[in-house]
C-alpha positions in Angstrom: 18.5 44.5 -52.4 15.3 42.4 -52.3 16.2 40.1 -49.4 18.2 42.4 -47.1 17.0 41.0 -43.8 19.3 37.9 -43.8 21.2 37.5 -40.5 24.4 36.3 -42.0 25.2 38.7 -44.9 28.4 37.9 -46.8 29.4 34.9 -44.6 29.4 32.4 -47.4 31.5 34.7 -49.7 33.9 35.4 -46.8 34.3 31.7 -46.2 35.0 31.0 -49.8 37.5 33.8 -50.1 39.4 32.7 -47.0 39.4 29.1 -48.2 40.6 30.2 -51.7 43.6 32.0 -50.1 44.6 29.1 -47.9 43.8 26.3 -50.4 42.9 27.5 -53.9 39.9 25.6 -55.2 40.2 23.7 -58.4 37.9 22.8 -61.2 34.8 24.8 -61.9 34.9 26.8 -58.6 38.4 27.9 -59.2 37.6 29.0 -62.7 34.4 30.8 -61.6 36.3 32.8 -58.9 39.1 33.6 -61.3 36.7 34.8 -64.0 34.4 36.6 -61.6 31.3 35.1 -63.3 29.1 32.1 -62.9 26.8 30.8 -65.7 23.5 29.7 -64.1 20.8 27.9 -66.1 17.2 29.1 -65.1 13.7 28.1 -66.3 11.6 31.1 -67.0 8.3 29.4 -67.9 7.8 28.0 -64.4 5.4 30.6 -62.9 6.6 31.5 -59.4 9.8 29.6 -59.9 10.9 31.6 -62.9 9.3 34.1 -65.2 10.0 37.2 -67.3 8.5 40.5 -66.1 6.8 42.9 -68.4 10.0 45.0 -68.6 12.0 41.9 -69.8 13.8 41.3 -66.5 13.9 37.8 -65.1 12.5 36.9 -61.6 11.0 34.1 -59.6 12.0 32.1 -56.6 14.7 30.0 -58.4 15.9 33.0 -60.4 16.5 34.9 -57.2 18.0 31.8 -55.6 20.5 31.8 -58.5 21.4 35.5 -58.0 21.9 35.0 -54.3 24.4 32.1 -55.0 26.4 34.4 -57.2 26.3 37.2 -54.6 27.5 34.8 -52.0 30.4 33.8 -54.2 31.2 37.5 -54.9 30.9 37.0 -58.7 28.5 38.2 -61.5 25.5 36.0 -62.3 25.1 35.2 -66.0 21.5 33.8 -66.1 21.0 31.5 -69.0 17.3 30.8 -69.8 16.8 27.1 -70.6 13.9 25.2 -72.1 12.6 22.6 -69.6 14.1 19.7 -71.7 17.5 21.5 -71.9 18.2 21.8 -68.2 19.9 18.6 -67.4 21.8 18.2 -70.8 23.2 21.7 -70.4 24.6 20.9 -67.0 26.0 17.5 -67.9 27.7 18.9 -71.0 29.1 22.0 -69.3 26.9 24.5 -71.1 26.3 26.1 -67.8 28.2 25.9 -64.5 25.1 25.1 -62.5 21.3 25.1 -63.0 18.8 26.4 -60.5 15.5 25.5 -62.3 13.4 23.1 -60.2 16.0 20.3 -60.7 14.2 17.3 -59.4 16.5 14.7 -57.7 15.8 11.3 -59.2 17.9 8.1 -59.5 18.1 8.6 -63.3 19.3 12.2 -62.9 21.9 11.2 -60.4 23.6 9.2 -63.1 23.9 12.4 -65.2 24.7 15.2 -62.9 25.5 16.0 -59.2 23.3 17.8 -56.8 23.8 20.1 -53.9 21.8 19.6 -50.8 18.1 20.1 -51.6 16.6 23.5 -51.0 12.9 22.8 -51.9 10.2 20.3 -52.3 7.9 19.7 -55.2 4.6 17.8 -55.3 3.1 16.6 -58.6 -0.5 15.9 -59.3 -2.6 14.7 -62.2 -5.0 17.4 -63.2 -7.9 17.6 -65.6 -10.8 19.9 -66.5 -14.4 19.3 -65.7 -15.7 19.3 -69.2 -13.4 16.3 -70.1 -15.5 14.2 -67.6 -12.5 12.3 -66.3 -13.3 11.0 -62.8 -10.8 8.2 -62.2 -7.5 6.9 -63.5 -9.4 4.2 -65.4 -10.9 6.9 -67.6 -7.5 7.7 -69.0 -7.3 4.4 -70.8 -6.2 5.0 -74.4 -6.1 8.8 -73.8 -3.3 11.3 -73.9 -1.6 12.6 -70.7 0.6 15.7 -70.9 3.8 16.3 -69.0 7.0 18.4 -69.2 9.1 15.5 -68.1 8.7 11.7 -67.5 10.3 12.1 -64.1 7.3 14.1 -62.9 5.1 11.0 -63.1 6.8 9.5 -60.0 7.8 5.8 -59.6 4.3 4.2 -59.9 1.6 6.6 -60.9 -1.0 3.8 -61.5 -1.9 4.9 -65.0 -3.6 2.5 -67.4 -0.9 0.8 -69.5 -2.3 2.1 -72.8 -2.4 5.7 -71.7 -0.2 7.9 -74.0 2.4 10.1 -72.4 3.0 13.2 -74.5 5.7 15.8 -73.8 4.8 19.5 -73.9 7.0 22.6 -73.9 4.9 24.6 -71.3 1.7 24.5 -69.3 -0.2 27.0 -71.5 0.2 24.4 -74.3 -1.4 21.9 -71.9 -4.4 24.2 -71.2 -5.0 24.6 -75.0 -4.8 20.9 -75.7 -7.2 20.0 -73.0 -9.6 22.7 -74.0 -9.6 21.3 -77.6 -10.0 17.7 -76.1 -6.7 16.7 -77.5 -5.6 15.4 -74.1 -7.3 14.2 -71.0 -5.0 15.2 -68.2 -1.7 17.0 -67.4 1.0 16.2 -64.8 1.7 19.4 -63.0 3.2 20.7 -59.8 0.7 21.5 -57.0 1.7 25.1 -56.8 1.6 25.5 -60.6 -1.8 23.8 -60.7 -3.2 26.4 -58.3 -1.8 29.2 -60.5 -3.3 27.6 -63.7 -6.7 27.1 -62.0 -6.8 30.8 -61.0 -5.6 32.0 -64.5 -8.2 29.8 -66.3 -11.4 29.7 -64.3 -13.4 28.8 -67.4 -11.6 25.4 -67.5 -12.7 24.4 -64.0 -9.5 22.5 -63.4 -9.4 19.9 -60.7 -7.0 17.4 -59.3 -7.6 13.8 -60.3 -4.9 12.1 -58.2 -1.6 12.9 -56.4 1.5 11.4 -58.1 4.7 12.0 -56.1 6.8 14.2 -53.9 10.2 15.3 -55.0 13.0 17.4 -53.6 14.8 19.7 -55.9 18.3 21.2 -55.7 21.0 23.1 -57.6 22.4 20.8 -60.2 26.1 20.8 -61.2 28.4 18.7 -63.4 29.8 15.5 -61.8 33.3 15.6 -60.5 33.3 19.1 -59.0 33.7 18.5 -55.3 34.8 22.1 -54.4 31.8 23.6 -56.1 29.5 21.1 -54.6 30.9 21.8 -51.1 30.3 25.5 -51.6 26.7 24.9 -52.7 26.0 22.7 -49.7 27.3 25.4 -47.4 25.2 28.0 -49.2 22.0 25.9 -48.7 22.8 25.4 -45.0 23.5 29.1 -44.3 20.4 30.3 -46.3 18.2 27.8 -44.5 19.5 29.0 -41.2 19.3 32.7 -41.8 15.8 32.6 -43.3 16.6 33.6 -46.9 15.0 30.5 -48.4 11.9 31.0 -46.3 11.7 34.6 -47.4 12.0 33.6 -51.1 9.2 31.1 -50.7 7.0 33.6 -48.9 7.7 36.3 -51.5 6.8 34.2 -54.6 4.3 31.7 -53.2 2.6 33.8 -50.5 2.9 31.1 -47.8 5.3 29.4 -45.5 8.1 27.3 -46.9 7.7 23.6 -46.2 10.3 21.9 -44.1 12.9 20.3 -46.5 14.6 17.2 -45.2 18.4 17.4 -45.5 20.3 14.6 -47.1 
C-alpha cells in the first residue's frame, strides 16, 4: 500500500461498520455498503491532482484520496474519469456517488451539491507568455482569456469588461492557443502553472495577477446526511494521522498548506 504509515489504519471503516450494525445508514451510504462498491468521479487531466500513467493506471493526489475513502469504507472503488465540465452535473444527477476532483467550494456550487469538510486549498492566477507582451490587466481589453471554469476567476478578478472569457477542455489546449496568439492569458491553479512553466520553457510563462483562493472538498449529492457525516469523519481522521499531508508531499513535493476547517 502506498500510504502505509498512517497512525489510525482502519479506524474509519471500523467506526462505519459499528454504526451500521447499531443504526443502519440510509440513502447512498447504506446502498454503497450493501453493494460493496462506491462510484467516485475523478479528473485525470489535472496534473498532480489526477493523471493517467504510461501503463494506463490512474494516479494523482485526488485519485489516491478517492481510493483511500473507499478503503476506509471497506468497499471497492469504481473510479469514473470525468471531463472538467462534467464533474458537478454528474454528482448532482447521481451519475457518481461522490466526486474527488478538485471540487471548488463556491456559493453557486453549494446550490447544486453538498460538500464534505474541505481537505485542500487551491490558488488561481492569471498567466500569460512573454511573447504576448501582456504586462497589465488593462492589456487584456478586447482579448480572449482562457479558463476551465468561470468559478476559477474568483469574485472580482478586475478584468476589463470587454475581455472575452473562453472555456477550454484542458491546459495543453491553452498553451497551444496562446502560442498561436489566439488568446492572451489563461486562468490556472498556481501548482498547475508551475508544472506548465516547467513543461513548456519555450513559452516563458509568467504570472500576470493573482485571482483567488479556494478550498476544495469531496462533493456529494444533496440530501445524503449519513454519507456526508462519514466523509467529514474521514477528513478529520486523515488530517490527524498525516495521510493528507503525505499525499500532498508525494504528488507536489512540498508541505501541505494548513486548510481551515468549516
